KOLFISE-165674 format. One line per field, with one value per residue: residue number from 1; x, y, z of N, C-alpha, C, CB in turn. Coordinates in steps of 0.001 Angstrom, whole numbers, plus 500000, padded with zeros to 6 digits. Glycine has a CB too. Layout:
BEGIN
k	c(NUM, ...)
n_x	c(X, ...)
n_y	c(Y, ...)
n_z	c(Z, ...)
ca_x	c(X, ...)
ca_y	c(Y, ...)
ca_z	c(Z, ...)
c_x	c(X, ...)
c_y	c(Y, ...)
c_z	c(Z, ...)
cb_x	c(X, ...)
cb_y	c(Y, ...)
cb_z	c(Z, ...)
END
This chain:
BEGIN
k	c(1, 2, 3, 4, 5, 6, 7, 8, 9, 10, 11, 12, 13, 14, 15, 16, 17, 18, 19, 20, 21, 22, 23, 24, 25, 26, 27, 28, 29, 30, 31, 32, 33, 34, 35, 36, 37, 38, 39, 40, 41, 42, 43, 44, 45, 46, 47, 48, 49, 50, 51, 52, 53, 54, 55, 56, 57, 58, 59, 60, 61, 62, 63, 64, 65, 66, 67, 68, 69, 70, 71, 72, 73, 74, 75, 76, 77, 78, 79, 80, 81, 82, 83, 84, 85, 86, 87, 88, 89, 90, 91, 92, 93, 94, 95, 96, 97, 98, 99, 100, 101, 102, 103, 104, 105, 106, 107, 108, 109, 110, 111, 112)
n_x	c(469018, 471325, 473623, 475906, 476031, 476394, 478890, 480450, 480200, 481410, 483960, 484702, 484607, 486596, 488846, 488836, 489327, 491894, 493349, 493033, 494447, 497005, 497568, 497754, 500033, 501979, 502010, 502847, 505393, 506539, 506647, 508389, 510643, 511414, 511964, 514420, 517892, 519477, 521527, 524110, 524123, 526546, 527839, 526776, 526844, 528420, 526577, 523399, 521163, 521698, 521724, 519063, 517717, 518769, 517792, 515012, 514955, 516389, 515454, 512697, 510950, 511454, 509923, 507390, 506060, 505799, 504073, 501805, 501059, 500325, 498120, 496420, 496012, 494740, 492355, 491306, 490776, 489046, 486814, 485970, 486614, 488393, 487062, 485268, 486150, 485692, 484401, 486479, 488473, 487164, 486819, 489502, 490495, 489010, 489902, 492701, 493858, 492291, 492484, 495224, 495544, 493586, 494224, 496420, 497730, 496927, 498910, 501257, 504011, 504418, 506195, 509237)
n_y	c(482544, 481048, 478261, 478506, 481294, 482156, 480997, 482407, 485025, 484677, 484047, 486457, 488118, 486877, 487363, 490152, 490470, 489375, 491151, 493492, 492845, 492385, 494931, 496426, 495225, 495796, 498617, 499087, 497996, 499872, 502108, 501162, 500814, 503437, 504548, 503755, 504857, 504762, 502070, 500867, 497650, 496256, 497246, 496205, 494737, 491694, 488719, 487350, 489049, 491626, 490572, 489651, 492086, 493492, 491835, 492312, 495132, 495655, 493776, 492494, 494690, 496488, 495693, 496577, 498897, 498286, 496037, 497154, 498839, 496944, 495801, 498006, 498296, 495824, 496151, 498319, 497237, 495226, 496633, 497517, 500079, 500807, 500668, 502675, 505540, 508283, 508237, 507123, 509147, 511253, 510127, 509634, 512226, 513406, 511925, 512081, 514512, 516750, 516667, 517222, 519896, 521191, 521034, 522642, 525799, 528822, 530809, 529511, 527847, 524632, 522127, 520422)
n_z	c(499264, 497131, 497455, 495903, 495479, 498108, 498624, 496799, 497814, 500327, 499507, 498275, 500549, 501996, 500397, 500592, 503354, 503495, 501860, 503343, 505712, 504612, 503546, 505930, 507128, 505184, 505111, 507718, 507431, 505686, 507348, 509372, 507793, 507277, 509750, 511272, 511050, 507856, 507049, 505151, 503544, 503502, 505711, 508017, 511266, 512500, 513285, 514346, 514831, 513515, 510929, 510593, 510876, 508674, 506655, 506780, 506461, 504049, 502297, 502555, 503302, 501279, 499205, 499653, 498558, 495713, 495992, 497249, 495160, 493235, 494558, 494550, 491780, 491266, 492740, 491351, 488789, 489568, 490377, 487968, 487139, 485238, 482885, 482992, 482485, 483023, 485544, 487030, 486881, 488205, 490760, 491581, 491531, 493585, 495789, 495803, 494643, 495578, 498523, 498681, 497878, 499371, 502102, 502435, 503287, 501522, 500911, 501378, 500017, 498396, 500168, 499550)
ca_x	c(470290, 471849, 474917, 476947, 476122, 476985, 480313, 481094, 480283, 482412, 485265, 484979, 484905, 487887, 489852, 488842, 490010, 493319, 493922, 493083, 495558, 498246, 497801, 498223, 501410, 502864, 502144, 503710, 506745, 507034, 506979, 509602, 511738, 511827, 512270, 515843, 518807, 519871, 522868, 524351, 524141, 527915, 528338, 526095, 527724, 528252, 525615, 522091, 520225, 521914, 521322, 517591, 517342, 519109, 516867, 513743, 515128, 516865, 514792, 511251, 510225, 511660, 508903, 506062, 505428, 505291, 502933, 500651, 500658, 499609, 496812, 495619, 495616, 493762, 491070, 490826, 490195, 487943, 485658, 485721, 486785, 489178, 486135, 484507, 487268, 485218, 484188, 487802, 489134, 486465, 487110, 490904, 490641, 488455, 490643, 494128, 494226, 491625, 493126, 496553, 495454, 492645, 494820, 497596, 497373, 497033, 500149, 502421, 504387, 504590, 507539, 509768)
ca_y	c(482691, 479728, 477920, 479087, 482726, 482293, 480690, 483517, 486149, 484398, 484161, 487879, 488626, 486302, 488150, 491481, 490386, 489158, 492397, 494433, 492450, 492607, 496378, 496851, 494772, 496502, 500003, 498982, 497796, 501146, 502946, 500605, 501053, 504832, 504997, 503711, 505439, 503810, 501492, 500003, 496223, 495832, 497767, 495609, 493981, 490247, 488194, 487013, 490169, 492538, 489896, 489681, 493483, 493810, 491096, 493034, 496494, 495708, 492789, 492359, 495960, 497199, 495240, 497000, 499844, 497581, 495177, 498037, 499277, 495814, 495706, 499115, 497934, 494733, 496707, 499161, 496384, 494483, 497532, 497874, 501511, 501019, 500764, 503911, 506475, 509524, 507958, 506917, 510449, 512001, 509503, 509865, 513653, 513673, 511268, 512378, 515899, 517724, 516779, 517793, 521352, 521701, 521076, 523510, 527226, 529410, 531564, 528701, 526986, 523204, 521741, 519235)
ca_z	c(498586, 496789, 498044, 495047, 495768, 499439, 498516, 496107, 498747, 501351, 498859, 498142, 501885, 502349, 499668, 501195, 504643, 503243, 501354, 504460, 506582, 503879, 503495, 507247, 507325, 504266, 505570, 508895, 506917, 505151, 508501, 509981, 506863, 507324, 511106, 511665, 510062, 506812, 507169, 503983, 503857, 503739, 506983, 509170, 512158, 512462, 514254, 513785, 514880, 512380, 509694, 510533, 510637, 507284, 505795, 506716, 505963, 502666, 501456, 502637, 503325, 500007, 498257, 500086, 497630, 494534, 496326, 497431, 493829, 492619, 495210, 494032, 490423, 491358, 493170, 490267, 487758, 490178, 490394, 486562, 486921, 484030, 481761, 483178, 482667, 483649, 486972, 487619, 487018, 489255, 492053, 491940, 491794, 494909, 496869, 495778, 494363, 496441, 499847, 498543, 497798, 500361, 503428, 502426, 503262, 500183, 500721, 501708, 498901, 498689, 500623, 498869)
c_x	c(470843, 473221, 476057, 477141, 476772, 478480, 481060, 481242, 481332, 483814, 485643, 485317, 486267, 489014, 489963, 489578, 491515, 494004, 494047, 494247, 496901, 498576, 498337, 499687, 502376, 503065, 503009, 505166, 507353, 507444, 508280, 510817, 512280, 512218, 513759, 516718, 519261, 521309, 523076, 524531, 525547, 528482, 527618, 527074, 527478, 527253, 524257, 521129, 520460, 521521, 519803, 517114, 517614, 518180, 515545, 513906, 515492, 516125, 513282, 510529, 510441, 510610, 507518, 505370, 504977, 504085, 501680, 500148, 499882, 498231, 495890, 495131, 494580, 492391, 490472, 490137, 489021, 486673, 485267, 485820, 487634, 488287, 485276, 485512, 486825, 485029, 485521, 488503, 488490, 486829, 488545, 491177, 490155, 489317, 492122, 494441, 493577, 492225, 494514, 496503, 494554, 493308, 496047, 497138, 497690, 498384, 501408, 502770, 504506, 506027, 507967, 510804)
c_y	c(481293, 479513, 478516, 480573, 482961, 482004, 481831, 484722, 485901, 484455, 485624, 488502, 488124, 487084, 489550, 491482, 490192, 490431, 493411, 494121, 492715, 494092, 496893, 496470, 495525, 497958, 500057, 498808, 499068, 502067, 502462, 500861, 502473, 505322, 504911, 504402, 504361, 503365, 500601, 498542, 495730, 496275, 497201, 494771, 492486, 489824, 487993, 488189, 491172, 491901, 489943, 491097, 493872, 493085, 491844, 494408, 496523, 494751, 492902, 493696, 496783, 496795, 495778, 497933, 499146, 496683, 496015, 498579, 498189, 495638, 496806, 498823, 496821, 495277, 497606, 498320, 495571, 495325, 497992, 499374, 501798, 501156, 502022, 505020, 507747, 509333, 507765, 508251, 511265, 511441, 509788, 511339, 513985, 513089, 511635, 513863, 516906, 517786, 517412, 519319, 521952, 521906, 521969, 524963, 527833, 530070, 530750, 527784, 525525, 522941, 520500, 518575)
c_z	c(498339, 497427, 497239, 495334, 497123, 499405, 497839, 497035, 499817, 500765, 498704, 499501, 502344, 501672, 500270, 502530, 504465, 502762, 502482, 505400, 505902, 503798, 504826, 507446, 506425, 504682, 506827, 508457, 506362, 506295, 509150, 509096, 506985, 508718, 511430, 510624, 509078, 507036, 505949, 504402, 504176, 505078, 508201, 509972, 511997, 513529, 513611, 513801, 513758, 511042, 509525, 510216, 509183, 506317, 505656, 506078, 504484, 501738, 501470, 502537, 502060, 498971, 498587, 499098, 496345, 494836, 496560, 496094, 493108, 493239, 494695, 492612, 490403, 491730, 492103, 489195, 488295, 490197, 488993, 486321, 485690, 482807, 481838, 483512, 483376, 485156, 487693, 487865, 488130, 490630, 492492, 492215, 493199, 496021, 496912, 495629, 495310, 497843, 499787, 498570, 498872, 501727, 503519, 502429, 501901, 499946, 500986, 500522, 499352, 499130, 499867, 499699)
cb_x	c(471287, 471939, 475080, 476593, 474730, 476292, 480525, 480294, 478928, 482161, 485261, 483781, 483810, 487945, 489493, 487414, 489430, 493511, 493063, 491762, 495442, 498148, 496506, 497355, 501519, 502307, 500753, 503267, 506740, 505956, 505822, 509438, 511280, 510729, 511486, 516310, 520036, 519714, 523044, 525596, 523567, 528779, 528223, 524895, 527509, 529605, 525493, 521487, 520326, 523383, 521814, 516969, 518112, 520570, 516621, 513150, 516195, 518336, 515185, 510877, 510645, 513072, 508862, 506161, 506401, 506396, 503243, 501013, 501877, 500418, 496958, 496434, 496827, 494214, 491234, 491983, 491255, 488311, 485950, 484346, 487416, 490160, 485244, 483410, 487891, 483891, 483302, 488661, 489079, 484929, 486874, 491826, 489869, 487050, 490511, 494774, 493856, 490157, 493231, 497204, 494950, 491466, 495184, 498504, 498120, 495929, 500146, 502159, 505712, 504234, 507571, 510345)
cb_y	c(483567, 479563, 476405, 478884, 483375, 481356, 479386, 483904, 486404, 483029, 483459, 488596, 488205, 484811, 488239, 491982, 489242, 488048, 492970, 494407, 490962, 492013, 497118, 496231, 493274, 496439, 500630, 497797, 496739, 501829, 502937, 499093, 500794, 505685, 504181, 502250, 506088, 504437, 500677, 500483, 495427, 496342, 499257, 494747, 494404, 489528, 489134, 485860, 490868, 492973, 488433, 489188, 494421, 493439, 489685, 493179, 497209, 495400, 491424, 491679, 496769, 496918, 493729, 497675, 500989, 496748, 494323, 499199, 499682, 494515, 495800, 500418, 497515, 493680, 497484, 499959, 495452, 494045, 498742, 497382, 502154, 499879, 499534, 503757, 506827, 509986, 506705, 506028, 511227, 511946, 507989, 509367, 514478, 513115, 509784, 511625, 516239, 517398, 515406, 517310, 521755, 520748, 519701, 523217, 527995, 530428, 532764, 527866, 527462, 522334, 521488, 519584)
cb_z	c(499417, 495261, 498137, 493569, 495729, 500431, 497742, 494855, 499397, 501987, 497488, 497512, 502887, 501950, 498159, 501386, 505474, 502216, 500208, 505234, 506961, 502476, 503129, 508354, 507066, 502851, 505845, 509799, 505852, 504268, 509533, 510230, 505437, 506798, 512106, 511855, 510761, 505402, 508525, 503208, 502697, 502655, 506992, 508718, 513626, 512664, 515455, 514541, 516216, 512330, 509694, 511875, 511594, 506990, 506354, 508108, 506765, 502626, 501882, 503920, 504528, 499457, 498226, 501419, 497290, 493930, 497574, 498362, 493010, 492768, 496746, 494055, 489625, 492391, 494470, 489656, 487191, 491605, 491266, 486133, 488144, 483832, 481714, 484319, 481318, 483001, 487153, 486707, 485691, 489040, 491980, 490828, 490751, 495005, 496734, 494662, 492953, 496537, 500487, 497251, 496441, 500495, 503851, 501191, 504373, 499974, 501610, 502993, 498284, 497447, 502165, 497521)
END
């Protein structure tokens, strides 16, 4: 294997490792965002801890869903699935739609 190929593979592995770590942190942020009761920013108490909490809750963790969407789009285009529409539809149907309907009892309506 040439040095160029090895560098390219290590770069791809490096990007993969970074995306994996970022996904973990962002999903953790989404969970933390939904655990505490919502307190409007104007009603936070004075002090450094409420400020730090409000910074994470109202600032940083609010960006998690858009960043995860961008990662999903990056991986979609990286795999060239945008050019193979049939394969994309089959894959997304298997990973998103089938579990949605497969894991729900037949006589039970969807909860909203």
